[in-house]
C-alpha positions as CSV (number, residue, x, y, z in Angstrom):
1,M,-0.1,-0.2,0.0
2,E,0.9,3.6,-0.5
3,L,2.4,5.1,2.6
4,L,3.9,8.2,1.8
5,K,4.1,10.6,-1.2
6,I,5.9,13.6,-0.9
7,D,7.9,16.1,-3.4
8,C,11.6,15.6,-3.6
9,L,13.4,17.7,-6.0
10,G,10.7,18.1,-8.6
11,K,9.5,15.0,-8.6
12,P,7.3,12.5,-6.0
13,L,9.1,10.4,-3.9
14,R,6.7,7.7,-3.0
15,L,7.1,5.0,-0.1
16,E,4.8,1.6,-0.6
17,G,5.1,-0.8,2.4
18,S,3.0,-3.9,4.1
19,L,2.6,-5.4,7.3
20,A,5.2,-7.9,6.5
21,G,7.8,-5.8,6.7
22,W,9.1,-4.5,3.0
23,Q,9.3,-1.3,1.8
24,Q,9.9,0.4,-1.4
25,L,10.7,3.8,-2.2
26,Y,10.3,5.1,-5.5
27,W,11.7,8.8,-6.8
28,G,9.2,9.3,-10.0
29,D,8.8,6.0,-11.6
30,D,12.4,5.0,-10.5
31,L,13.0,2.3,-7.8
32,V,15.7,4.1,-5.7
33,S,15.4,1.9,-2.1
34,V,14.5,-1.5,-0.9
35,I,13.8,-2.9,2.6
36,Q,12.9,-6.8,2.6
37,A,10.5,-8.3,4.3
38,S,11.2,-9.0,7.9
39,P,9.3,-9.6,11.3
40,D,10.5,-6.2,12.4
41,N,7.6,-4.3,10.5
42,E,7.4,-1.3,12.5
43,G,9.7,1.5,14.1
44,L,12.4,3.6,12.7
45,K,13.4,3.0,9.2
46,S,16.0,4.5,6.8
47,H,16.0,4.8,3.1
48,T,19.0,6.3,1.6
49,F,19.8,6.9,-2.2
50,E,22.2,9.2,-4.6
51,L,21.1,11.7,-7.0
52,A,23.5,12.9,-9.6
53,T,23.4,16.3,-11.0
54,Q,25.0,18.3,-13.8
55,V,26.3,21.8,-13.2
56,A,27.8,24.0,-16.0
57,T,31.0,26.0,-15.1
58,H,32.6,28.8,-16.7
59,T,36.5,29.3,-16.7
60,N,38.3,32.7,-17.0
61,P,40.9,32.0,-19.8
62,R,42.8,34.9,-19.0
63,A,43.2,33.7,-15.6
64,E,45.4,30.6,-17.2
65,N,47.0,32.9,-20.0
66,L,45.0,31.5,-23.0
67,E,45.0,33.1,-26.1
68,D,41.1,32.9,-26.8
69,D,40.0,35.8,-24.7
70,K,36.2,33.5,-24.8
71,P,35.4,31.9,-21.4
72,T,35.2,28.2,-21.7
73,E,32.2,26.0,-20.2
74,G,32.5,22.6,-19.0
75,I,30.1,20.3,-17.1
76,V,31.0,19.1,-13.4
77,T,28.9,16.2,-12.4
78,T,28.0,16.5,-8.5
79,T,26.1,13.9,-6.0
80,I,23.1,14.7,-3.9
81,K,22.5,12.7,-1.1
82,I,18.8,11.6,-0.2
83,T,17.8,10.3,2.9
84,L,14.2,9.4,4.1
85,E,13.5,8.7,7.9
86,T,10.4,6.9,8.7
87,D,8.7,5.9,12.2
88,L,6.0,3.6,11.6
89,Q,3.2,2.4,13.8
90,W,0.7,-0.1,12.0
91,Q,-2.0,-0.1,14.6
92,P,-3.2,2.3,14.9
93,F,-1.8,3.8,11.7
94,V,0.8,6.3,12.0
95,I,3.7,7.0,10.0
96,D,6.3,10.2,11.0
97,Y,9.1,11.0,8.3
98,R,11.8,13.4,7.5
99,L,13.3,14.1,4.4
100,L,17.2,15.1,4.4
101,K,19.1,16.4,1.2
102,N,22.9,16.1,2.4
103,D,21.7,15.7,6.1
104,D,19.8,19.0,6.0
105,V,16.0,18.5,7.0
106,I,14.0,19.9,3.8
107,T,10.6,18.5,4.8
108,S,8.4,16.5,7.7
109,G,5.3,15.5,8.7
110,Q,3.0,12.9,9.8
111,R,0.2,10.3,8.2
112,T,-2.4,8.9,9.8
113,T,-5.6,6.2,8.8
114,K,-7.7,9.5,7.6
115,D,-4.9,10.3,5.2
116,I,-4.7,6.7,4.0
117,E,-8.6,6.5,3.8
118,R,-8.3,9.8,1.3
119,Q,-5.7,9.3,-0.9
120,T,-6.1,8.0,-4.6
121,P,-2.9,5.5,-4.8
122,T,-0.6,6.5,-7.9
123,V,-0.3,3.0,-8.8
124,P,-3.2,0.8,-8.4
125,V,-2.6,-2.6,-6.8
126,A,-3.9,-5.0,-9.3
127,E,-6.2,-7.6,-7.7
128,K,-7.3,-10.9,-8.7
129,R,-10.5,-11.3,-10.4
130,Q,-12.7,-14.7,-10.4
131,F,-14.7,-15.6,-12.8
132,S,-18.3,-14.4,-11.9
133,V,-21.4,-13.2,-13.5
134,V,-21.7,-10.5,-11.1
135,G,-18.1,-9.2,-12.3
136,L,-19.0,-9.3,-16.2
137,A,-21.8,-7.3,-15.4
138,S,-20.0,-4.4,-13.4
139,L,-17.1,-4.7,-16.3
140,G,-20.2,-4.1,-18.8
141,F,-21.7,-1.3,-16.9
142,K,-18.4,0.3,-17.2
143,L,-18.2,0.2,-21.0
144,L,-21.8,1.4,-21.4
145,K,-22.4,5.1,-21.7
146,S,-25.9,5.5,-21.0
147,A,-26.1,4.5,-17.2
148,K,-29.7,5.7,-16.8
149,V,-30.9,4.0,-19.4
150,I,-29.2,0.4,-18.6
151,K,-30.5,1.3,-14.7
152,A,-34.3,1.3,-15.6
153,L,-34.0,-1.6,-18.1
154,L,-32.2,-3.7,-15.4
155,A,-35.1,-2.4,-13.1
156,G,-37.7,-2.9,-15.3
157,A,-36.4,-6.6,-16.2
158,S,-36.1,-7.3,-12.2
159,V,-39.8,-6.3,-11.5
160,A,-40.8,-8.3,-14.3
161,A,-38.6,-11.4,-13.5
162,Y,-40.0,-11.4,-9.7
163,S,-43.3,-10.9,-10.8
164,W,-43.6,-13.8,-13.0
165,L,-42.3,-16.1,-9.9
166,F,-44.1,-14.3,-7.2
167,S,-46.5,-11.3,-7.7
168,F,-46.4,-8.0,-9.1
169,Q,-46.6,-6.5,-5.2
170,F,-44.2,-8.8,-3.9
171,A,-42.0,-7.6,-6.8
172,L,-42.3,-4.0,-5.8
173,A,-41.7,-5.1,-2.3
174,L,-38.8,-6.8,-3.2
175,I,-37.3,-4.3,-5.3
176,A,-37.6,-1.6,-2.2
177,C,-35.8,-3.9,-0.2
178,L,-32.7,-4.3,-2.5
179,V,-32.6,-0.9,-3.4
180,F,-32.9,0.4,0.2
181,H,-30.0,-2.0,1.4
182,E,-27.6,-1.1,-1.6
183,Y,-28.5,2.5,-0.7
184,G,-26.6,2.0,2.5
185,H,-23.6,0.8,0.7
186,I,-23.9,4.2,-1.3
187,R,-24.1,6.6,1.6
188,A,-21.1,4.9,3.3
189,M,-19.1,5.4,0.1
190,K,-20.1,9.0,0.1
191,Y,-19.2,9.3,3.7
192,F,-15.6,8.4,2.8
193,G,-15.8,10.9,-0.1
194,M,-15.7,8.1,-3.2
195,K,-17.6,8.6,-6.4
196,T,-20.2,6.5,-6.9
197,K,-22.1,5.1,-10.0
198,G,-25.5,4.4,-8.4
199,I,-27.7,1.3,-7.8
200,Y,-28.1,-1.4,-10.4
201,L,-30.8,-4.0,-10.0
202,I,-29.9,-7.6,-11.8
203,P,-32.7,-9.7,-12.2
204,F,-32.7,-12.9,-9.8
205,M,-29.3,-12.0,-8.7
206,G,-30.1,-9.0,-6.5
207,G,-28.6,-5.5,-6.0
208,L,-25.0,-3.8,-6.8
209,A,-23.7,-0.7,-5.9
210,L,-21.0,0.4,-7.8
211,S,-18.0,3.2,-7.4
212,D,-15.2,4.0,-9.6
213,E,-12.9,4.3,-6.7
214,K,-10.9,1.6,-4.3
215,I,-10.6,1.4,-0.9
216,N,-7.7,1.7,1.2
217,T,-8.2,0.6,4.4
218,R,-10.2,-2.5,6.4
219,W,-12.2,0.2,8.3
220,Q,-13.4,1.4,4.9
221,D,-14.4,-2.4,3.6
222,V,-16.4,-2.9,7.0
223,V,-18.5,0.4,7.2
224,I,-19.4,-0.2,3.5
225,S,-20.1,-3.4,3.6
226,I,-22.2,-3.3,6.9
227,M,-24.5,-0.3,6.1
228,G,-26.0,-2.4,3.3
229,P,-27.5,-5.0,6.0
230,T,-27.7,-2.1,8.7
231,F,-30.2,-0.2,6.4
232,G,-32.0,-3.3,5.8
233,L,-32.4,-3.9,9.5
234,F,-33.9,-0.1,9.7
235,M,-36.3,-1.0,7.0
236,S,-37.3,-4.3,8.7
237,L,-38.0,-2.4,12.0
238,A,-39.7,0.4,10.0
239,S,-41.9,-2.5,8.6
240,L,-42.4,-3.8,12.0
241,V,-43.5,-0.4,13.6
242,A,-46.1,-0.1,10.6
243,Y,-47.5,-3.7,11.5
244,W,-48.1,-2.7,15.1
245,L,-49.7,0.3,14.0
246,T,-51.8,-0.8,11.1
247,G,-52.2,-4.5,11.7
248,N,-51.6,-4.9,8.1
249,I,-50.1,-8.4,7.4
250,F,-47.9,-6.8,4.4
251,F,-45.9,-5.0,6.8
252,A,-45.3,-7.9,8.8
253,G,-44.5,-10.3,5.5
254,L,-41.9,-7.1,4.5
255,A,-39.8,-7.1,7.8
256,T,-39.4,-10.9,8.1
257,F,-38.4,-11.2,4.7
258,N,-36.3,-8.4,4.3
259,A,-34.5,-9.7,7.5
260,L,-34.2,-12.9,6.3
261,L,-32.6,-11.3,3.0
262,N,-30.2,-9.1,5.0
263,L,-29.2,-12.0,6.9
264,F,-28.0,-14.2,4.5
265,N,-25.9,-11.5,3.2
266,L,-24.3,-11.3,6.5
267,L,-22.9,-14.6,6.2
268,P,-18.9,-14.8,6.4
269,I,-19.1,-16.0,2.8
270,L,-17.1,-14.1,0.2
271,P,-18.2,-11.9,-1.8
272,L,-21.5,-11.4,0.5
273,D,-21.2,-8.2,2.7
274,G,-20.5,-10.8,5.7
275,G,-17.4,-12.0,4.4
276,H,-15.7,-8.9,3.6
277,I,-16.5,-7.7,7.4
278,L,-15.3,-11.0,9.3
279,K,-12.5,-11.1,6.6
280,S,-11.4,-7.5,7.4
281,I,-11.4,-8.2,11.1
282,S,-9.6,-11.8,11.0
283,F,-6.9,-10.1,8.8
284,S,-6.3,-7.2,10.7
285,M,-5.0,-9.8,13.8
286,N,-1.3,-10.2,13.7
287,S,-0.6,-12.7,16.5
288,I,-2.0,-16.3,16.6
289,M,-4.2,-15.6,20.2
290,G,-6.0,-13.0,18.0
291,L,-6.7,-15.5,15.3
292,V,-7.6,-18.0,18.2
293,A,-10.0,-15.7,19.5
294,C,-11.7,-15.5,16.0
295,I,-12.1,-19.5,15.6
296,L,-13.4,-19.6,19.1
297,G,-16.3,-16.9,18.1
298,A,-17.2,-18.7,14.8
299,A,-17.3,-22.0,16.7
300,A,-19.6,-20.1,19.2
301,G,-22.0,-18.8,16.6
302,V,-22.0,-22.2,15.0
303,Y,-23.0,-24.1,18.3
304,I,-25.7,-21.3,19.1
305,S,-27.1,-21.4,15.5
306,Y,-27.4,-25.1,16.0
307,S,-28.9,-25.1,19.5
308,L,-31.3,-22.7,18.3
309,G,-32.3,-25.4,15.5
310,L,-31.1,-23.3,13.0
311,A,-29.1,-25.6,10.9
312,L,-28.8,-23.9,7.8
313,L,-27.5,-20.9,9.1
314,G,-24.9,-22.9,11.2
315,F,-23.7,-25.2,8.4
316,L,-23.1,-21.9,6.2
317,L,-21.5,-19.8,8.8
318,L,-19.3,-22.9,9.6
319,I,-18.3,-22.8,5.6
320,G,-17.8,-19.2,5.5
321,S,-15.6,-19.2,8.7
322,A,-12.9,-21.9,7.5
323,E,-12.6,-20.2,4.4
324,I,-11.6,-17.3,6.1
325,V,-9.5,-18.9,8.5
326,F,-7.5,-20.9,5.8
327,E,-6.5,-17.5,3.9
328,W,-5.4,-15.9,7.3
329,K,-1.8,-16.4,6.2
330,T,-2.4,-14.1,3.2
331,R,-3.3,-11.2,4.9
332,H,0.3,-9.7,4.9
333,Q,-0.3,-9.3,0.7
334,S,-3.3,-7.1,0.9
335,H,-3.1,-3.4,0.3
336,L,-5.7,-2.3,2.8
337,L,-4.8,-1.0,6.1
338,P,-5.5,-3.2,9.0
339,L,-8.0,-2.1,11.6
340,D,-6.7,-1.2,15.0
341,R,-7.9,-3.1,18.1
342,Y,-10.5,-0.8,18.7
343,G,-11.8,-0.8,15.1
344,Q,-11.9,-5.0,15.3
345,I,-13.8,-5.0,18.6
346,F,-16.3,-2.3,17.3
347,S,-16.7,-4.2,13.9
348,A,-17.3,-7.1,15.7
349,V,-20.0,-5.9,18.2
350,W,-21.7,-4.0,15.2
351,Y,-21.5,-7.1,13.2
352,L,-23.0,-9.4,16.2
353,L,-25.7,-6.9,17.0
354,T,-27.1,-6.4,13.6
355,V,-27.0,-10.4,12.9
356,G,-28.6,-11.2,16.2
357,A,-31.5,-7.9,15.7
358,L,-32.3,-9.8,12.3
359,I,-32.7,-13.2,13.8
360,G,-35.0,-11.6,16.1
361,I,-37.1,-10.1,13.9
362,I,-37.6,-13.4,12.0
363,W,-38.2,-15.1,15.1
364,Y,-40.9,-12.9,16.7
365,F,-42.8,-13.3,13.7
366,A,-42.5,-16.8,13.3
367,A,-44.2,-17.3,16.8
368,S,-47.2,-15.5,15.5
369,G,-48.7,-18.5,13.8
370,D,-49.0,-17.5,10.4
371,Q,-47.6,-20.3,8.3
372,M,-46.3,-17.6,5.8
373,L,-44.6,-15.6,8.4
374,A,-42.9,-18.6,10.0
375,L,-41.3,-19.6,6.3
376,P,-38.3,-17.8,7.0
377,L,-37.5,-19.3,10.2
378,E,-38.2,-22.5,8.6
379,I,-35.7,-22.0,5.8
380,L,-33.0,-21.4,8.3
381,K,-34.0,-25.0,10.2
382,S,-33.6,-26.5,7.0
């Protein structure tokens, strides 16, 4: 990830680094210094390189008894030593730096997590993309200029598809749930100053909130991912209140099926929202004890799910958690700035409270005795 970018003699001086301990320093497009990976990935580091400059000189011919009175010109090559000193702390992220030219300080400063969140990396990190219909759809959206037309066509196709499967009224309610969920992602993106391309509804696959910009930190990944289900929870709670006030069964159905939709999105399986959240939390844990705590938490979730008779939820939670644990060793290869200890705890509590509230809504309506309202709970028990 890009840790620092400052001006140095007319060119950008860019420091790249990772949790694995390696650092690379670029002056413009030239790699000028490297620190290899090591367990000592924090603290004081120093990069030094030399720049050769050429200076024109003028010689007085008379001083040297030369016949030609015209001054002669020569080129003298001099060397400038550039040193970048940094003091790096990863969690919470803080980097203090000093830039020296021939041992004279020419600039100094500090960068924190907020600076990393707002930056646009000079060299985007190449990400491996697996084949998926969602990925192809996203690529197709970027190639099409008439975004508003495409949104309208996809929305119409989604309404038609869900109306054919269920009913027109149910299709409209489902579209409302999807849009509200994706709007949560959009609001989070805008909070971080990211440019958004809006919401696209994909028939039989749900919705997609798109942005032209990439995230830089695990905290951004958590907030953007969890705000969709959080907005979904708000919609279910509003529908619950509407049901209490009116007694209309439509609001009860909307509350419980919307809760089920957002609960599945919180499963720790990529590319679902829950997969991004749990991956960001676990990949921010550098110690074995942190990983053990994450495994114990996942095991407790599986045990509670089976104890409550939620077999499907417990099975998917087990599969998703195992996938994240097996990938834990690759965390140092990521370009995303990790969560600090406070961020890990806050994210985990936010996630668990949201999951618990959604399950509570589903359980509440299942106890009403209505077979249709009990269907989401039966799905979780299957």
